[in-house]
C-alpha positions in Angstrom: 102.4 72.5 30.0 101.8 75.8 31.8 100.8 78.5 29.3 104.2 80.1 29.0 103.8 80.9 25.3 100.2 81.9 24.6 98.4 80.1 21.7 97.7 83.3 20.0 101.4 83.9 19.4 101.1 81.7 16.3 104.4 80.1 17.2 105.0 76.3 17.4 106.2 74.2 20.3 107.9 71.1 19.0 107.6 67.8 20.7 109.8 65.1 19.1 109.8 61.4 19.9 112.4 59.4 17.9 114.9 56.6 18.0 118.6 56.5 17.1 119.5 52.9 16.2 123.0 51.7 17.2 123.7 54.9 19.2 123.8 54.2 22.9 122.4 56.9 25.1 125.7 58.0 26.7 127.2 58.4 23.2 124.1 60.5 22.1 124.5 62.7 25.1 128.2 63.1 24.6 127.7 64.0 20.9 124.9 66.4 21.8 127.0 68.2 24.4 130.2 68.4 22.3 130.0 71.9 20.7 133.3 71.6 18.8 132.2 68.3 17.3 128.8 69.8 16.4 130.5 72.4 14.2 131.8 69.5 12.1 128.4 67.8 11.5 125.7 70.5 11.8 125.6 72.4 8.5 123.5 75.2 10.0 126.2 76.2 12.6 127.9 79.5 11.6 129.4 80.2 15.0 129.3 78.2 18.3 131.2 78.4 21.5 131.0 78.4 25.3 132.3 81.1 27.6 132.1 81.7 31.3 130.6 85.0 32.4 130.4 85.7 36.2 131.0 82.1 37.0 128.2 80.8 34.6 128.9 78.8 31.4 127.0 80.5 28.5 126.8 79.3 25.0 126.7 81.6 21.9 125.3 80.0 18.8 124.7 81.6 15.4 122.5 79.6 13.0 122.6 80.0 9.2 119.2 80.8 7.7 118.4 80.5 4.0 118.7 83.6 1.8 117.1 86.1 2.0 116.5 85.7 5.7 118.8 87.0 8.4 120.8 84.5 10.5 119.6 84.0 14.1 121.7 83.8 17.2 121.1 82.4 20.6 122.7 83.1 24.0 121.8 80.3 26.4 122.7 78.1 29.4 122.3 74.4 29.5 123.0 71.5 31.8 123.2 67.8 31.3 122.5 65.3 34.0 122.6 61.5 34.1 119.7 60.3 36.2 118.7 57.0 37.6 114.9 56.5 37.5 113.8 53.2 38.9 116.9 51.5 37.6 116.7 53.2 34.1 119.5 55.5 33.2 118.2 58.7 31.5 120.3 61.6 30.3 118.5 64.9 30.6 119.6 68.1 28.9 117.9 71.4 29.8 118.6 74.7 28.0 117.1 78.2 28.1 117.9 81.6 26.7 119.6 84.2 28.9 120.3 87.8 28.5 123.8 88.9 29.4 125.4 92.3 28.7 128.7 90.6 27.7 127.0 89.1 24.6 125.3 92.1 22.9 123.3 91.7 19.8 125.2 91.9 16.5 124.1 94.0 13.5 122.3 92.0 10.8 121.7 89.0 13.0 118.3 88.5 14.8 118.7 87.5 18.5 116.4 84.7 19.6 115.4 86.0 23.0 112.9 83.3 23.9 114.4 79.7 23.6 113.7 76.7 25.7 114.6 73.0 25.2 114.3 69.8 27.2 115.9 66.6 26.0 115.7 63.1 27.5 117.7 60.1 26.1 117.5 56.5 27.3 118.2 53.1 26.0 115.8 51.5 23.6 116.5 48.1 25.3 118.8 47.1 22.4 121.9 49.0 21.1 120.2 52.3 20.5 118.4 55.1 22.1 114.9 56.5 22.5 114.9 60.3 22.4 112.3 62.8 23.5 112.7 66.5 22.9 110.6 69.5 23.7 111.7 72.7 21.9 110.4 76.2 21.6 111.9 79.4 20.3 110.7 82.6 19.0 112.8 83.3 15.9 111.7 86.9 15.6 111.2 88.7 12.4 109.0 87.5 9.6 109.4 83.8 9.0 107.6 82.6 5.9 105.2 79.7 6.5 107.1 77.5 4.0 110.1 77.7 6.2 108.1 76.8 9.3 106.6 73.9 7.5 110.0 72.7 6.2 111.4 72.8 9.8 108.5 70.7 11.1 108.4 68.2 8.2 112.0 67.9 7.0 114.4 69.8 9.4 113.7 67.8 12.5 114.0 64.3 10.8 117.1 65.5 9.0 118.6 66.6 12.3 118.0 63.2 13.8 119.6 61.5 10.8 122.6 63.8 11.1 122.8 63.2 14.8 122.8 59.5 14.2 125.5 59.8 11.6 127.5 62.0 14.0 127.2 59.4 16.7 128.7 56.8 14.4 131.6 59.1 13.5 132.2 60.4 17.0 134.5 57.6 18.3 136.6 58.0 15.2 137.1 61.7 15.7 137.8 61.8 19.4 
């Protein structure tokens, strides 16, 4: 990776490889892109919606943080593409933070100004999916090391389990 976020920042870039059994890649991509459905299964969503500003679709997402920390919010754009790579179908989702005057910062919520995510989903050759995610954000403020460690060790695996459960429930809810 190019050095976009210098090592001395002390922040982590997350690279996740995982599998979602019995969740085909198109279903995973559909669940991941469905913001209204995410509000039902992601316990950390406080507010989440998409609006169009100057012809560009922008997502606003407020994330619940544990007490006594302030919630964080994100303003970002994202795109999902289904690609054919040597006969393999791969769904790619790219997202990055943007700054737009129509979404000003809110009092008491820390704006995450530096956020970048890349997600690739493909078949595992059976009935499930292989997932690769690269994720970086600068949450701002003072984040205790226990919370950073929890996110790396527990939060990410829990997210994948929640995502798998959401995939199983998706067809029932739509």
